[in-house]
Steps between C-alpha positions, in 0.01 A plus 500: 500500500427756772341830399771679695786320323589638156520243224848410381643391168547156658122481556439579134754240386346232721143558377608529135722192540799673340836622626555840659720590203213426263267724700758779483537461123122492452472832684800686362564347157169332409598468134756236608239278669252266331144631488364204699759558772425873513133418543573272798723765659242774449229284653721431800571871538125570495435233762776613738473875442878510452647833390859563407686732735738705290664670797573172681639348183722804451653443842563131428661562163703803604348713225189710473185383329330831562429769242492861615222710346565872549197727450446870572136464603339169586166683510520552122198318353728342239731344757278230649406338167860498380610355834260207451676413174844540658422287804327221312790461260759521777325240718467259210880497481569483872570868559347743744439873466608781732343844456709813545271801535705816437207740559666717233795551735837488318688398814270204559568386144876510561455296818316230306785480250739451793272218613566329166873512565454301821386205285158496663337518157610336176352754261311825464167604348492878476174695481648843561614581146832627634804361679582704812770759450827372640419136428829465308695529825305220668605219266706446189177403327147401585393139547264366233230769478188576301311828472123468498207728421736798466818478285809581708613849404862481613599136475519250217306216653244286315144625505156339488191713452232610262558660160434858612533652155252258345254564783523876452447460125178308568369787713594762241336299222178476705492874568573582136223263388258687730594825323750649747805684370583737785618235746696581817764259629518517881803347669806571287823406682873521431596226747219241496559287192150350497354851483746602227392201294133587545580852384678349197184305418296820531732682260512212254121473491450872440779504242331224303180708497692818402375686808694832514723590793278787616221253583726292728485602864767321705513537877762355735392278788617240748211256469316621809141611541619849591707532184188434293295756688780759474531444123132586458548824692802600289312444176200703618724786616664509157160465329642225279250221537503163323194296417658188650746422778730203441650421841819308567330279760166452673596701809576801279169448320315503831667830587397644165140388553494655847638827361245514220205414724608764752452753220154366424578302185351167400704204376476401218247758379745791540836321503619146434752344741713185467746323729758223491535189726137403570530498876199350681361847581471584128175305478346691792590853393212719384495459208686169474841568350610406150856377544775256404507170687835355602520119544647547847504141625654383175764774524593371845519141377727587206724723711559229759554235232763721337676563832505129586645428156778752570563338837528158337704584193665834578480823309564489126818679399318804364326553835830480688634778279198720552547488875843662470485856639722637220230409246210645698482828308503318168224272625281793605545678169422196286240323715480134597571245225193309391637171635497643852126569501188291512206722402146363533207619292267754667123500454276802445202498737225732376259622767302824540753784526542559125261644245510732199635853560263752655388769251594753771874439445526391139573841357730623778 
């Protein structure tokens, strides 16, 4: 076989001494093929370097085998690890992945939804946490879709992510065990459901410890570094300082740390700081950040597996109902039913940014 000639499924079938149909089944529905046959096919694939071409197959079959992944910021440290899980699961079932980068532009998001209507993608993985305004006029309903990493605020589509409330409770319990009671929550949001759930975990943890309302300092934020830095400035201006900052994500925590260091404070001697996500940079911050780790690759794998199941078997009746626009307000008020969510367990990663409260602030 020439290096310049791509391997074909016929090459694989010839080397494995099986039919082309058997090769196809071994790739796309391996559970239907005997283990010994799968082994021969896999060995032949390794020898030939054959890779399935989802786009070419889509053209032959007259339907798309591509999944559109719409994300607001592909530079987000969380995105790449989740994408690995998405792509690996998609490829194992003969699908390819297209990335739609909205760059936080609402019009770009609408254009990607129009792309779905042209049948160039079979399904949607949505990172944005929100369906673009006006999406109802583009199609009677969405194709099979799954929200990932961020629950979709304005659309009743299935969701795969981490248990945000449980993760927040783990952080609160750590801070309480270290002796903190005046704990600030940085990153409260009315529209980002993941942040609302982390706030709920914060409240639940402090409620269980009977921490009074006057010791709870809640600051709004959008998850950016700047929002963390600005929250520090607002608290200093008001002279209402916590002993610990519980941040809605690691970017916010970095902003908080920058704001505190700019004022000459040491972390964790003067203030404790925690994050959420465990992005790669968390290990290299000074000090290394105590945070919640999300199983990002596993989230991607489960999200794609769920979407492919929906593509194979269709939406259950309850999901069809939830996509009806006339029930949208009821959905938002009551939240997603449990059967529409897959929530993975978060892990607390303790590093160097937390210690006991500084005596300087205990009595304030």
